[in-house]
KEKE-3310 file (N, C-alpha, C; in steps of 0.2 Angstrom, whole numbers, plus 5000, padded with zeros to 4 digits):
npx = (5528:5522:5523:5514:5518:5510:5516:5521:5509:5504:5513:5510:5498:5501:5508:5499:5500:5506:5521:5522:5523:5519:5506:5495:5493:5484:5479:5478:5473:5476:5476:5489:5484:5476:5462:5460:5465:5462:5465:5478:5477:5471:5477:5478:5466:5463:5464:5478:5486:5485:5491:5491:5495:5498:5496:5501:5494:5492:5481:5463:5461:5472:5472:5460:5463:5473:5466:5456:5465:5468:5478:5475:5465:5456:5452:5453:5442:5436:5419:5413:5422:5419:5406:5408:5416:5407:5398:5404:5403:5411:5417:5415:5412:5405:5408:5409:5409:5422:5427:5420:5416:5431:5435:5441:5442:5455:5465:5477:5485:5480:5479:5472:5460:5445:5432:5422:5418:5429:5438:5438:5447:5457:5470:5467:5470:5467:5461:5457:5442:5439:5429:5432:5434:5421:5415:5422:5418:5405:5404:5410:5400:5389:5392:5392:5402:5410:5417:5424:5427:5429:5439:5455:5458:5469:5478:5484:5493:5487:5497:5506:5500:5500:5513:5513:5504:5510:5521:5516:5511:5498:5483:5473:5467:5457:5455:5458:5460:5476:5480:5473:5473:5486:5491:5486:5492:5505:5505:5504:5492:5474:5458:5445:5432:5422:5417:5403:5389:5371:5358:5353:5364:5374:5389:5396:5411:5422:5424:5426:5432:5428:5431:5418:5418:5426:5417:5408:5416:5424:5417:5419:5431:5429:5420:5428:5437:5429:5424:5436:5438:5428:5430:5442:5439:5430:5438:5448:5441:5436:5448:5456:5468:5477:5474:5478:5491:5497:5494:5502:5514:5514:5520:5515:5514:5509:5502:5495:5487:5478:5471:5465:5457:5443:5438:5437:5431:5430:5424:5412:5400:5385:5370:5352:5350:5362:5365:5355:5360:5371:5366:5360:5371:5376:5367:5370:5383:5380:5373:5383:5391:5401:5399:5391:5380:5369:5375:5371:5365:5361:5369:5381:5383:5384:5376:5376:5387:5391:5379:5379:5391:5387:5376:5382:5391:5386:5386:5380:5372)
npy = (4515:4517:4531:4540:4551:4563:4561:4548:4542:4543:4536:4523:4522:4519:4507:4499:4493:4491:4490:4474:4463:4450:4439:4440:4452:4466:4482:4498:4515:4531:4546:4553:4557:4561:4559:4551:4539:4525:4514:4511:4502:4491:4479:4472:4468:4458:4442:4432:4428:4438:4452:4469:4483:4499:4515:4531:4547:4564:4570:4568:4565:4559:4547:4541:4540:4531:4520:4518:4514:4501:4499:4500:4492:4498:4515:4531:4545:4561:4565:4575:4573:4560:4562:4571:4562:4552:4559:4561:4549:4539:4523:4521:4517:4521:4513:4514:4525:4537:4548:4562:4580:4590:4602:4619:4636:4647:4661:4674:4677:4690:4698:4708:4702:4700:4695:4685:4693:4701:4695:4699:4702:4695:4681:4664:4648:4632:4615:4608:4598:4593:4592:4603:4613:4614:4619:4630:4638:4639:4646:4658:4663:4664:4674:4685:4686:4683:4668:4668:4681:4690:4685:4677:4661:4649:4634:4624:4611:4602:4599:4610:4622:4629:4634:4642:4652:4657:4663:4672:4670:4666:4672:4666:4650:4635:4621:4603:4596:4591:4604:4617:4618:4617:4629:4638:4634:4637:4650:4658:4659:4660:4653:4657:4653:4638:4630:4623:4614:4615:4606:4598:4593:4591:4586:4578:4571:4562:4546:4528:4521:4510:4501:4497:4485:4478:4475:4467:4456:4452:4452:4447:4452:4465:4465:4461:4471:4482:4477:4477:4490:4495:4489:4494:4508:4508:4503:4513:4524:4520:4520:4533:4539:4529:4531:4544:4545:4536:4543:4554:4549:4552:4565:4576:4585:4577:4585:4594:4587:4582:4593:4596:4585:4587:4592:4582:4567:4550:4538:4525:4520:4520:4525:4527:4540:4546:4545:4553:4566:4567:4568:4580:4588:4586:4593:4606:4607:4606:4618:4627:4626:4616:4603:4597:4589:4579:4564:4546:4541:4529:4520:4525:4523:4509:4501:4489:4482:4488:4486:4472:4470:4476:4468:4455:4457:4462:4476:4493:4500)
npz = (4651:4634:4623:4611:4599:4587:4575:4576:4578:4565:4558:4563:4558:4544:4545:4552:4564:4581:4591:4598:4612:4613:4606:4613:4618:4623:4617:4622:4622:4630:4640:4650:4663:4679:4678:4668:4670:4672:4662:4665:4675:4671:4668:4680:4683:4674:4667:4672:4661:4652:4644:4645:4635:4637:4629:4629:4624:4618:4614:4609:4595:4590:4596:4592:4578:4578:4584:4573:4564:4567:4577:4590:4602:4610:4615:4624:4623:4621:4624:4615:4604:4600:4596:4585:4577:4574:4568:4556:4550:4554:4560:4575:4592:4608:4623:4636:4650:4654:4662:4671:4674:4678:4670:4668:4667:4665:4669:4669:4684:4695:4684:4670:4666:4673:4672:4661:4649:4649:4641:4628:4613:4617:4618:4618:4624:4618:4615:4600:4596:4608:4624:4631:4622:4617:4628:4630:4619:4621:4633:4630:4620:4628:4635:4627:4618:4602:4597:4585:4581:4591:4600:4600:4596:4600:4596:4608:4616:4630:4639:4638:4640:4653:4653:4642:4646:4657:4651:4644:4631:4629:4634:4642:4646:4643:4650:4655:4672:4679:4676:4677:4692:4694:4689:4697:4710:4707:4706:4695:4688:4689:4693:4682:4680:4682:4669:4667:4659:4660:4668:4657:4650:4659:4668:4659:4651:4645:4636:4633:4618:4605:4589:4578:4571:4580:4590:4583:4579:4590:4603:4616:4619:4620:4631:4641:4642:4646:4658:4665:4665:4672:4685:4688:4689:4700:4710:4711:4714:4727:4733:4735:4738:4733:4720:4717:4721:4711:4700:4702:4697:4684:4684:4691:4705:4721:4730:4723:4715:4725:4728:4716:4715:4719:4708:4698:4692:4691:4680:4673:4671:4660:4654:4649:4652:4652:4638:4633:4638:4630:4618:4619:4621:4608:4600:4604:4599:4586:4584:4587:4577:4577:4572:4557:4556:4565:4573:4571:4586:4591:4585:4589:4602:4613:4625:4631:4636:4648:4655:4656:4663:4675:4679:4680:4690:4701:4702:4702:4689)
capx = (5523:5524:5519:5513:5517:5506:5520:5521:5502:5504:5517:5507:5493:5504:5510:5494:5502:5511:5525:5518:5528:5516:5500:5489:5493:5478:5482:5474:5476:5473:5480:5492:5481:5472:5455:5460:5471:5460:5468:5485:5476:5467:5480:5477:5459:5462:5467:5485:5490:5483:5495:5488:5500:5495:5500:5498:5493:5491:5474:5459:5461:5477:5470:5455:5467:5477:5461:5454:5470:5469:5484:5473:5459:5451:5455:5449:5440:5431:5412:5413:5426:5415:5400:5411:5418:5401:5394:5407:5401:5417:5414:5417:5407:5407:5406:5409:5411:5429:5427:5416:5419:5438:5437:5442:5444:5461:5468:5483:5484:5480:5479:5466:5454:5441:5426:5422:5418:5435:5442:5438:5453:5463:5472:5465:5473:5462:5463:5451:5439:5438:5424:5435:5433:5414:5413:5425:5414:5398:5405:5411:5394:5384:5394:5392:5408:5410:5424:5427:5429:5430:5445:5459:5459:5476:5479:5490:5492:5486:5503:5510:5495:5503:5519:5511:5501:5515:5526:5512:5510:5491:5480:5469:5466:5452:5459:5456:5464:5477:5483:5471:5475:5493:5492:5485:5497:5512:5504:5504:5486:5469:5452:5440:5426:5421:5411:5399:5382:5366:5356:5352:5370:5378:5396:5399:5417:5425:5422:5430:5429:5431:5428:5412:5420:5428:5411:5405:5421:5427:5413:5422:5437:5426:5417:5433:5440:5424:5424:5442:5438:5423:5433:5448:5436:5427:5444:5452:5436:5436:5455:5458:5475:5481:5473:5481:5498:5498:5493:5508:5519:5514:5524:5511:5514:5503:5498:5491:5482:5474:5467:5462:5452:5436:5435:5438:5426:5431:5417:5412:5393:5382:5363:5349:5350:5369:5364:5351:5364:5376:5361:5359:5378:5377:5363:5374:5388:5378:5372:5390:5395:5406:5397:5387:5374:5369:5376:5366:5367:5360:5376:5387:5383:5382:5376:5375:5393:5391:5374:5381:5396:5383:5372:5385:5396:5383:5387:5375:5373)
capy = (4515:4520:4538:4541:4558:4563:4558:4541:4539:4543:4530:4517:4521:4516:4500:4495:4489:4494:4485:4470:4458:4443:4439:4441:4459:4471:4488:4503:4522:4536:4552:4552:4562:4557:4558:4546:4534:4518:4509:4509:4497:4486:4472:4469:4465:4454:4435:4432:4427:4443:4458:4476:4488:4506:4520:4538:4552:4571:4573:4562:4564:4554:4541:4539:4539:4524:4515:4516:4510:4494:4499:4500:4489:4503:4521:4536:4550:4566:4564:4579:4571:4555:4565:4573:4557:4548:4563:4560:4542:4534:4517:4521:4515:4522:4507:4515:4532:4537:4553:4568:4586:4591:4608:4625:4642:4650:4667:4677:4679:4697:4701:4712:4698:4698:4692:4682:4698:4704:4691:4701:4704:4691:4675:4659:4642:4627:4609:4606:4592:4591:4595:4609:4617:4616:4623:4637:4642:4640:4651:4665:4665:4665:4681:4690:4686:4678:4664:4669:4688:4694:4682:4673:4654:4646:4627:4622:4605:4603:4599:4616:4628:4632:4637:4647:4657:4660:4667:4678:4668:4666:4676:4662:4643:4631:4614:4599:4595:4596:4610:4623:4618:4618:4636:4642:4632:4640:4657:4662:4658:4659:4651:4662:4649:4631:4631:4617:4615:4614:4599:4594:4590:4589:4586:4572:4573:4557:4539:4523:4520:4504:4500:4493:4478:4474:4472:4462:4450:4450:4455:4445:4456:4472:4464:4460:4478:4486:4474:4479:4497:4496:4487:4499:4514:4507:4502:4519:4528:4518:4521:4539:4540:4525:4534:4550:4543:4533:4549:4558:4546:4556:4571:4581:4584:4574:4590:4598:4582:4582:4599:4595:4580:4589:4594:4577:4561:4544:4535:4520:4519:4524:4523:4531:4547:4548:4546:4559:4571:4567:4571:4588:4591:4586:4599:4612:4607:4608:4625:4631:4625:4611:4598:4599:4585:4574:4557:4541:4539:4522:4517:4528:4520:4502:4501:4482:4479:4491:4483:4465:4471:4478:4463:4449:4458:4466:4484:4497:4504)
capz = (4646:4628:4622:4604:4596:4581:4570:4577:4576:4558:4556:4564:4553:4539:4547:4554:4570:4586:4594:4603:4614:4611:4602:4618:4620:4622:4616:4624:4622:4635:4642:4656:4668:4684:4677:4662:4672:4673:4658:4668:4680:4668:4668:4687:4683:4668:4668:4672:4655:4648:4645:4643:4634:4637:4625:4631:4619:4621:4612:4607:4588:4588:4599:4587:4572:4580:4584:4567:4560:4570:4581:4597:4603:4614:4617:4627:4619:4624:4621:4610:4599:4598:4592:4579:4573:4572:4563:4549:4548:4556:4563:4582:4597:4615:4627:4644:4652:4657:4667:4671:4677:4676:4666:4672:4663:4669:4667:4672:4691:4696:4677:4668:4665:4679:4670:4654:4644:4648:4637:4622:4611:4621:4615:4622:4622:4618:4611:4596:4596:4615:4628:4633:4616:4616:4634:4629:4614:4624:4638:4626:4617:4633:4638:4622:4614:4596:4596:4578:4579:4597:4603:4595:4599:4598:4598:4612:4619:4637:4643:4636:4642:4659:4651:4637:4650:4662:4647:4640:4624:4628:4640:4646:4643:4646:4650:4661:4677:4684:4674:4681:4699:4694:4687:4704:4715:4705:4707:4689:4686:4694:4690:4681:4680:4681:4664:4665:4656:4664:4669:4651:4648:4665:4668:4655:4648:4641:4637:4630:4611:4601:4582:4577:4569:4586:4594:4579:4578:4596:4608:4622:4621:4622:4638:4646:4643:4649:4665:4669:4666:4678:4691:4690:4691:4707:4715:4712:4718:4734:4736:4732:4739:4728:4713:4716:4721:4705:4695:4703:4693:4678:4684:4694:4713:4724:4734:4718:4713:4730:4727:4710:4715:4719:4701:4694:4694:4687:4678:4669:4670:4655:4654:4644:4654:4649:4631:4632:4639:4624:4612:4621:4619:4600:4598:4605:4595:4579:4584:4588:4570:4578:4568:4552:4556:4571:4572:4573:4592:4592:4583:4592:4609:4615:4633:4633:4640:4655:4658:4658:4669:4681:4681:4682:4695:4707:4702:4700:4682)
cpx = (5525:5520:5519:5513:5513:5510:5520:5514:5501:5508:5514:5501:5495:5505:5504:5495:5506:5515:5522:5523:5525:5509:5494:5489:5486:5481:5477:5477:5472:5478:5483:5490:5477:5465:5454:5464:5469:5464:5475:5484:5472:5470:5479:5470:5457:5465:5474:5489:5489:5488:5491:5494:5496:5499:5497:5499:5492:5484:5470:5459:5466:5476:5465:5458:5470:5472:5458:5459:5471:5475:5482:5467:5454:5455:5450:5447:5436:5424:5411:5416:5422:5410:5403:5413:5412:5398:5397:5406:5407:5414:5416:5411:5409:5404:5406:5411:5418:5429:5422:5420:5426:5440:5437:5444:5449:5463:5474:5481:5485:5481:5473:5460:5450:5434:5426:5422:5425:5440:5442:5444:5459:5464:5470:5467:5467:5465:5457:5449:5438:5431:5426:5433:5426:5412:5416:5420:5408:5399:5406:5404:5389:5386:5395:5398:5408:5417:5427:5430:5431:5437:5449:5460:5465:5476:5485:5488:5491:5492:5507:5506:5498:5509:5518:5508:5506:5520:5522:5510:5502:5489:5475:5469:5460:5454:5456:5462:5470:5480:5480:5473:5482:5495:5491:5490:5504:5511:5505:5497:5480:5462:5447:5433:5427:5415:5408:5392:5377:5364:5355:5358:5374:5385:5400:5406:5420:5423:5427:5427:5432:5428:5422:5413:5423:5422:5408:5410:5423:5423:5416:5427:5434:5423:5423:5437:5435:5423:5430:5441:5433:5426:5439:5445:5433:5433:5447:5447:5436:5443:5458:5465:5479:5480:5477:5489:5501:5498:5499:5514:5520:5518:5521:5512:5508:5499:5493:5485:5476:5469:5463:5456:5445:5433:5436:5433:5428:5424:5418:5404:5390:5374:5359:5349:5357:5368:5360:5355:5369:5372:5361:5366:5378:5373:5366:5379:5386:5376:5378:5394:5401:5405:5392:5380:5375:5371:5370:5368:5366:5366:5382:5388:5381:5382:5376:5381:5393:5385:5376:5386:5392:5379:5376:5390:5393:5385:5381:5377:5374)
cpy = (4519:4527:4539:4549:4558:4560:4551:4538:4539:4537:4523:4516:4518:4509:4496:4491:4493:4489:4481:4464:4451:4444:4441:4448:4463:4478:4494:4510:4526:4541:4550:4558:4558:4555:4553:4540:4527:4513:4507:4504:4491:4479:4468:4466:4461:4447:4436:4432:4433:4449:4464:4481:4495:4511:4526:4543:4559:4574:4567:4561:4559:4548:4537:4537:4532:4519:4513:4513:4503:4494:4499:4496:4493:4509:4526:4541:4555:4564:4569:4576:4564:4557:4567:4567:4553:4552:4563:4553:4537:4529:4516:4520:4517:4516:4508:4522:4532:4542:4559:4574:4587:4597:4614:4630:4646:4656:4669:4679:4687:4701:4705:4709:4696:4695:4689:4688:4701:4701:4694:4704:4700:4684:4669:4652:4637:4621:4607:4599:4589:4594:4602:4615:4619:4620:4630:4641:4644:4646:4658:4667:4667:4672:4686:4691:4681:4675:4666:4676:4692:4691:4679:4666:4651:4639:4626:4616:4606:4603:4606:4622:4632:4637:4643:4653:4661:4664:4672:4676:4667:4670:4672:4655:4640:4624:4610:4599:4591:4603:4617:4624:4620:4626:4640:4641:4636:4647:4661:4663:4658:4657:4656:4659:4642:4630:4624:4619:4614:4607:4595:4591:4588:4590:4581:4575:4568:4550:4535:4521:4513:4505:4496:4486:4474:4471:4466:4455:4448:4453:4453:4449:4463:4471:4464:4467:4482:4484:4477:4486:4499:4495:4492:4505:4513:4506:4509:4524:4527:4519:4527:4541:4536:4528:4540:4549:4540:4539:4553:4555:4549:4562:4577:4580:4582:4580:4594:4593:4581:4588:4599:4590:4582:4591:4589:4571:4556:4541:4529:4518:4523:4521:4528:4539:4550:4550:4552:4566:4572:4570:4578:4591:4591:4592:4605:4613:4609:4616:4630:4630:4620:4605:4600:4595:4581:4567:4552:4538:4532:4518:4519:4525:4513:4501:4493:4479:4482:4488:4476:4465:4472:4472:4457:4450:4462:4473:4487:4500:4511)
cpz = (4640:4627:4614:4603:4590:4576:4570:4576:4569:4555:4557:4560:4546:4540:4549:4561:4575:4588:4599:4605:4613:4608:4607:4621:4619:4622:4618:4625:4627:4636:4649:4661:4673:4682:4671:4664:4672:4668:4661:4673:4677:4669:4675:4688:4677:4671:4668:4666:4650:4649:4642:4642:4633:4634:4627:4625:4622:4619:4609:4600:4587:4591:4594:4581:4573:4580:4578:4562:4562:4575:4588:4597:4606:4615:4621:4622:4622:4620:4615:4603:4596:4594:4585:4574:4570:4567:4556:4547:4550:4561:4571:4586:4604:4619:4634:4644:4654:4663:4666:4674:4674:4672:4671:4667:4667:4665:4671:4679:4692:4689:4676:4667:4672:4678:4663:4649:4643:4644:4630:4619:4613:4617:4620:4620:4623:4614:4606:4597:4603:4618:4630:4628:4616:4622:4633:4624:4617:4629:4635:4623:4622:4636:4633:4618:4608:4596:4590:4577:4585:4601:4598:4599:4596:4601:4602:4616:4627:4641:4643:4638:4647:4657:4647:4641:4654:4658:4643:4633:4623:4635:4644:4642:4647:4645:4656:4666:4675:4682:4677:4688:4699:4693:4694:4709:4713:4704:4700:4686:4691:4690:4689:4682:4679:4676:4663:4662:4662:4665:4663:4649:4654:4665:4664:4652:4643:4641:4633:4623:4609:4594:4582:4575:4575:4590:4590:4579:4585:4602:4615:4624:4624:4630:4643:4647:4647:4657:4668:4670:4672:4685:4693:4692:4698:4712:4716:4716:4725:4737:4733:4733:4734:4721:4712:4716:4714:4699:4696:4699:4687:4678:4688:4702:4716:4727:4729:4716:4718:4730:4721:4710:4715:4713:4696:4696:4689:4685:4673:4667:4664:4655:4649:4646:4651:4642:4629:4633:4633:4619:4613:4619:4611:4597:4599:4601:4588:4579:4584:4581:4571:4574:4563:4552:4562:4569:4573:4580:4594:4590:4586:4599:4609:4622:4635:4637:4647:4659:4660:4663:4675:4684:4684:4688:4701:4707:4699:4693:4683)
residu = (MET:LYS:LYS:PHE:SER:PRO:VAL:PHE:ALA:PHE:LEU:ILE:LEU:LEU:THR:GLY:ALA:VAL:PRO:SER:ALA:HIS:ALA:ARG:ASP:ILE:ARG:VAL:GLY:THR:TRP:LYS:THR:ALA:GLN:THR:ILE:GLN:PRO:PHE:PHE:TYR:GLU:GLN:PHE:MET:PRO:LYS:GLU:THR:ARG:VAL:SER:VAL:PHE:SER:PHE:THR:ASN:PRO:ALA:ASP:GLN:LYS:THR:ALA:LEU:LEU:ALA:GLY:SER:LEU:ASP:MET:CYS:GLY:THR:THR:ILE:ALA:HIS:ALA:ILE:HIS:SER:ALA:SER:LEU:GLY:GLN:PRO:VAL:VAL:VAL:VAL:ALA:ALA:LEU:CYS:ASN:LYS:SER:SER:ALA:LEU:VAL:VAL:GLU:LYS:ASP:GLY:PRO:VAL:LYS:THR:VAL:PRO:ASP:LEU:LYS:GLY:ARG:LYS:ILE:GLY:TYR:VAL:PRO:GLY:THR:MET:HIS:GLU:ILE:LEU:LEU:ARG:GLU:THR:LEU:ILE:ARG:ASN:GLY:LEU:SER:PRO:ALA:THR:ASP:VAL:THR:LEU:ILE:ARG:VAL:ASP:PHE:PHE:ASP:MET:GLY:LEU:ALA:LEU:ALA:ARG:GLY:GLY:ILE:ASP:ALA:PHE:LEU:SER:GLY:GLU:PRO:PHE:PRO:THR:MET:ALA:VAL:ALA:GLN:ARG:PHE:GLY:GLU:ILE:LEU:SER:TYR:PRO:TYR:TYR:GLY:GLU:SER:ILE:GLY:THR:ILE:ASN:ALA:GLY:MET:LEU:VAL:ARG:ARG:GLU:THR:ILE:LYS:ASN:ASN:PRO:ASP:LEU:VAL:TYR:ARG:LEU:VAL:LYS:ALA:HIS:ALA:GLU:ALA:THR:GLU:HIS:LEU:THR:ASP:HIS:PRO:GLU:GLU:TRP:LEU:LYS:ARG:ALA:ALA:ASP:PHE:GLY:THR:ASP:LEU:SER:ILE:LEU:ARG:LYS:ALA:ALA:ALA:ASN:MET:ALA:LEU:ALA:TRP:ARG:MET:ASP:THR:VAL:PHE:VAL:ASP:ARG:VAL:LYS:ALA:LEU:GLY:SER:ARG:MET:GLU:ALA:LEU:GLY:ALA:ILE:GLN:LYS:GLN:PRO:ASP:TYR:ASP:ARG:LEU:PHE:ASP:LEU:SER:PHE:VAL:LYS:ARG:VAL:ALA:SER:GLU:ASN:GLY:LEU:LYS:GLU)
# end
């Protein structure tokens, strides 16, 4: 599978295209993690003549950049990044959920940090524009710490956080699985908390994004992608060993993935309750200063595709 660096994402922004073997290629972006794995299974749920090319990224912003450039037909994004993009007026639409849960706050094993307030004066790794950033900021504030003045937030890619913590470059990180479980298994880190919101927001994490013009000009493509996403999600949820063994191909030991699985949930369904939780998250993001205004949620979400998939295929929404 292909992997885009931020530089290559910029290059495809200029060219407006990614390498394609033939005209029927469908191009999808995601992360190489267990909780965002579904696109790697789309092709087996598509018509035989359809080829799905999956491109892996390390953060949601690069995926969204490639999507808006027309280089991808669909991509993964965190719900927080989707809210941020829509608040800026960007023509993006969430058409399916991708995953829930998956976050943990990690600190040095047997180190000086025993509670969240102990993070005062410490360096914390995070990825901007993710659910993890919002959870981190919320966790700090709820424990009396200012993200701006009481700690130092350092941008670190998810794949580099464990090494940065092990080498002392940071004192903590808030990341998605499997990196928290990996830090524990390798005995240089320990879980300080699983920082989820209350019932108003729940454990929503990420979704699948398309351009608004794609829905207008090629709704059948969007439907086929959402259908493949739903079927891949249902299949992997029903066959956890297949899910985790395939995820192990990304470079994480299967034993670690099995331990991390309890903190991960694949998803595709969205409904009005889901959207209400996203609105609650948007309110918190505005209060935290992560966005300047609320997006138009009616334009950010299109539930029609998941509803059609559920109706035509006997799946519960």
